[in-house]
C-alpha positions in Angstrom: 13.6 110.8 16.5 11.2 112.3 19.1 9.1 109.8 21.0 5.7 110.4 22.7 6.0 107.0 24.4 9.3 105.2 25.1 9.5 102.2 27.3 12.2 99.7 27.9 11.9 96.3 29.6 8.5 97.1 31.1 7.2 94.3 33.2 4.1 93.6 35.4 3.2 90.3 37.0 0.0 89.1 38.6 -0.8 85.5 39.8 -1.1 83.5 36.6 -0.1 86.3 34.3 3.1 88.2 33.3 3.5 91.1 30.9 6.8 91.8 29.4 9.6 92.6 29.4 8.3 94.9 26.6 10.1 97.6 24.5 7.8 100.0 22.8 8.3 103.3 21.0 5.5 105.6 19.7 7.0 108.4 17.6 5.6 111.8 17.5 3.6 112.3 14.4 2.5 108.6 14.3 -0.5 106.5 15.0 0.3 103.0 16.5 -2.3 100.3 16.7 -2.3 97.9 19.5 -3.9 94.5 18.7 -4.1 91.0 20.2 -6.7 88.6 21.7 -8.6 89.5 24.9 -6.7 89.0 28.2 -3.2 89.1 26.7 -2.0 92.4 28.4 -3.1 95.3 26.2 -5.1 97.0 28.9 -2.4 96.2 31.5 0.2 97.9 29.2 -2.1 101.0 28.8 -2.5 101.2 32.6 1.2 101.1 33.0 1.7 103.8 30.5 -0.8 106.0 32.3 0.6 105.5 35.7 -2.6 103.7 36.9 -0.5 100.7 38.1 3.2 100.4 39.0 5.6 98.4 36.8 7.7 95.7 38.5 10.6 96.6 36.2 11.7 98.7 33.3 11.8 102.3 32.4 9.2 104.7 30.9 9.2 108.1 29.3 6.2 110.1 28.1 6.4 113.1 25.8 10.2 113.2 26.4 9.8 113.2 30.2 11.4 110.2 32.1 9.1 108.7 34.7 11.1 106.9 37.5 7.8 106.5 39.4 4.9 106.4 36.8 2.3 106.1 39.6 3.3 109.6 40.7 3.1 111.2 37.2 3.2 115.0 37.5 -0.2 116.7 37.0 1.3 118.9 34.2 2.2 115.8 32.3 -1.2 114.2 32.8 -2.8 117.3 31.3 -0.9 116.7 28.0 -2.4 113.2 27.6 -5.9 112.5 26.4 -7.4 109.1 27.4 -10.5 107.2 26.2 -11.2 103.9 27.9 -13.5 101.2 26.6 -16.3 102.3 28.9 -17.6 105.8 29.6 -15.9 106.9 32.9 -18.1 109.7 33.9 -20.6 109.5 36.8 -23.7 107.8 35.5 -26.1 110.1 37.4 -24.6 113.3 35.9 -25.6 114.9 32.6 -23.5 115.6 29.5 -23.3 119.3 30.3 -21.7 118.4 33.7 -18.7 117.0 31.9 -17.8 120.5 30.8 -17.6 121.7 34.4 -15.3 118.8 35.2 -13.1 119.8 32.3 -12.9 123.4 33.4 -11.9 122.3 37.0 -9.4 119.7 35.8 -7.5 121.3 32.9 -5.9 124.7 32.6 -6.1 124.3 28.8 -9.7 123.4 28.7 -11.4 124.7 25.6 -15.1 125.2 26.3 -16.1 126.3 22.8 -14.3 123.3 21.3 -16.1 120.9 23.6 -19.4 122.5 22.8 -18.7 122.1 19.1 -17.9 118.4 19.6 -21.3 118.0 21.4 -23.0 119.5 18.4 -21.0 117.5 15.8 -21.6 114.2 17.7 -25.3 114.9 18.3 -24.9 114.8 22.1 -27.7 116.5 24.1 -26.2 118.5 26.9 -29.3 117.8 29.1 -29.1 114.0 28.6 -28.1 111.8 31.6 -24.9 109.8 31.1 -26.6 106.6 32.2 -29.0 106.9 29.3 -26.3 107.2 26.6 -25.6 104.3 24.3 -22.2 102.8 24.3 -21.4 104.6 21.1 -22.5 108.0 22.4 -20.6 107.4 25.6 -17.5 106.8 23.5 -18.1 110.1 21.6 -18.5 112.0 24.8 -15.2 110.5 26.2 -13.4 111.5 23.0 -14.8 115.0 23.1 -13.6 115.4 26.7 -10.2 113.9 25.8 -9.6 116.3 22.9 -11.1 119.5 24.5 -8.0 120.1 26.7 -5.6 120.0 23.7 -3.5 116.9 24.5 -0.3 116.0 22.7 -0.8 112.2 23.1 -4.0 110.3 22.8 -4.3 106.8 24.3 -7.4 105.0 23.1 -8.7 101.7 24.4 -11.5 100.4 22.0 -12.6 104.0 21.4 -14.5 103.1 18.2 -16.2 100.0 19.7 -20.0 100.2 19.6 -20.1 102.8 16.8 -21.8 102.1 13.5 -19.5 102.3 10.4 -20.5 105.9 9.6 -19.9 107.1 13.1 -16.5 105.3 13.1 -15.5 107.0 9.9 -16.4 110.4 11.5 -14.3 109.6 14.5 -11.4 108.5 12.4 -11.6 111.8 10.5 -11.4 113.5 13.9 -8.3 111.5 14.7 -6.8 112.5 11.4 -7.4 116.1 12.2 -5.7 115.7 15.5 -2.7 114.3 13.7 -2.3 117.3 11.5 0.0 118.5 14.3 3.2 116.6 13.7 4.1 116.7 17.4 0.9 114.7 18.3 0.8 110.9 18.6 -1.9 108.2 19.2 -1.7 104.8 20.7 -4.9 103.0 19.8 -5.9 99.6 21.2 -8.7 98.1 19.1 -10.2 94.9 17.8 -11.5 96.7 14.7 -8.4 96.2 12.5 -10.1 97.8 9.5 -9.9 101.1 11.4 -6.1 100.6 11.7 -5.9 100.0 8.0 -7.3 103.4 7.4 -5.2 105.5 9.8 -2.4 103.6 11.5 1.3 103.9 10.7 2.5 100.9 12.8 0.8 97.8 14.3 2.0 96.2 17.5 0.6 92.8 18.5 0.7 91.4 22.1 0.0 87.8 22.9 0.4 86.1 26.3 2.1 89.1 27.7 4.8 89.3 25.0 5.2 91.4 21.9 4.4 89.1 19.0 5.2 91.6 16.2 5.8 95.3 15.6 5.4 96.1 11.9 4.8 99.2 9.8 1.3 99.0 8.4 2.7 99.1 4.8 4.8 95.9 5.5 1.5 94.2 6.4 -1.0 95.6 4.0 1.2 96.5 1.0 4.0 94.0 1.1 2.9 90.8 2.8 0.6 88.3 1.3 -1.3 85.0 1.7 -0.2 82.2 -0.6 -2.8 79.5 -1.2 -1.2 76.1 -1.6 -2.3 72.5 -2.1 -1.1 70.3 0.7 1.3 68.5 -1.7 3.1 71.8 -2.4 3.9 72.7 1.1 6.9 70.4 1.7 8.8 71.7 -1.4 8.1 75.3 -0.4 9.5 74.9 3.1 12.6 73.2 1.8 13.2 76.1 -0.7 12.5 78.8 1.9 15.6 80.8 2.8 16.3 80.7 6.5 17.9 84.2 6.3 14.6 85.8 5.3 11.5 86.4 7.5 9.7 83.2 8.7 6.7 81.8 7.1 3.5 81.1 9.0 1.5 78.1 7.8 -2.1 77.5 8.6 -3.6 74.2 7.3 -7.3 73.9 6.7 -9.7 71.4 5.0 -9.2 72.7 1.5 -5.5 73.3 1.5 -2.8 75.4 3.1 -2.5 79.2 3.7 1.0 80.6 4.0 1.8 84.1 5.2 4.7 85.4 3.2 6.6 88.6 3.9 6.8 89.8 0.3 4.0 88.7 -2.0 5.6 90.3 -5.1 8.9 88.3 -4.6 6.9 85.2 -3.8 4.8 85.6 -6.9 7.9 85.8 -9.1 9.6 82.8 -7.5 6.4 80.7 -7.5 4.2 81.8 -10.4 2.1 78.7 -10.1 0.9 79.5 -6.6 -1.8 82.2 -6.1 -0.9 84.9 -3.6 -3.3 87.6 -2.3 -2.9 90.9 -0.5 -3.3 90.5 3.2 -5.5 92.5 5.6 -4.4 93.2 9.2 -7.0 90.8 10.5 -5.7 87.9 8.2 -2.1 88.7 9.1 -3.0 88.6 12.8 -4.9 85.3 12.5 -2.0 83.6 10.7 0.7 84.8 13.1 -1.4 83.8 16.1 -2.7 80.5 14.8 -0.2 79.4 12.2 2.9 77.2 12.5 6.1 79.2 12.3 8.7 77.9 9.9 12.1 79.7 9.8 13.5 78.0 6.8 14.3 74.4 5.9 12.0 73.3 8.8 10.3 69.9 8.6 6.5 69.7 8.6 
């Protein structure tokens, strides 16, 4: 297995906040979605991976190259990584066309015709001032810049934020095209989980500086489910639950109880009287974050 990102025991602490230790693999040929509430460590992790801040502990390798000192990442390695942050990073006083000059000066592999094509496809006026771009257009410009130097790894932090649904679909199509090369990989932090349902291979959730879950998208969207119980049914279900299987997450509300089950098909056979629905990533995330965890034979 070839990894675009491989970190072991990665840690970073600030007053009042600690990230890690985290283990994370992003395989080449895969898109990994990074989710979780605001302020839980997603951006800190991205900054660690990009060498923008120095880890307190742990090891990191990018594109097969170990980085004993990520803060001093070799320029040749940086050139193989495309980055889109949640805000447009270019000088506000400059114009869209000036970004091409920056690309030519920064990257040996800069592809001027490709960048120009992106500007046309995205409807970006080369003469327009960066400060006058909408958030969505700024994100398009950032992605065009990131792709125009032919990276192998894309790291995206809320890259589809601020885009209307049609523009988001266009951007997702562009990411799919990028992934036609099986040696490419994407790490994509986003709050728009419906985007991940369309393109991600794996979903990683961080909460309070720790990895809450790391699951294949199919395990979430195709296998897991939400069972809808009456409150009176919950005690019997928890007693029957096999401790050797994955835990259940229980969320009580005014009209009953929702239970996140790992296999909705097996659950449906075992409990034909209890309705169980397919789960979306957002529902899965909500139940894992807010639900009570029951590992089998737990008491309410």
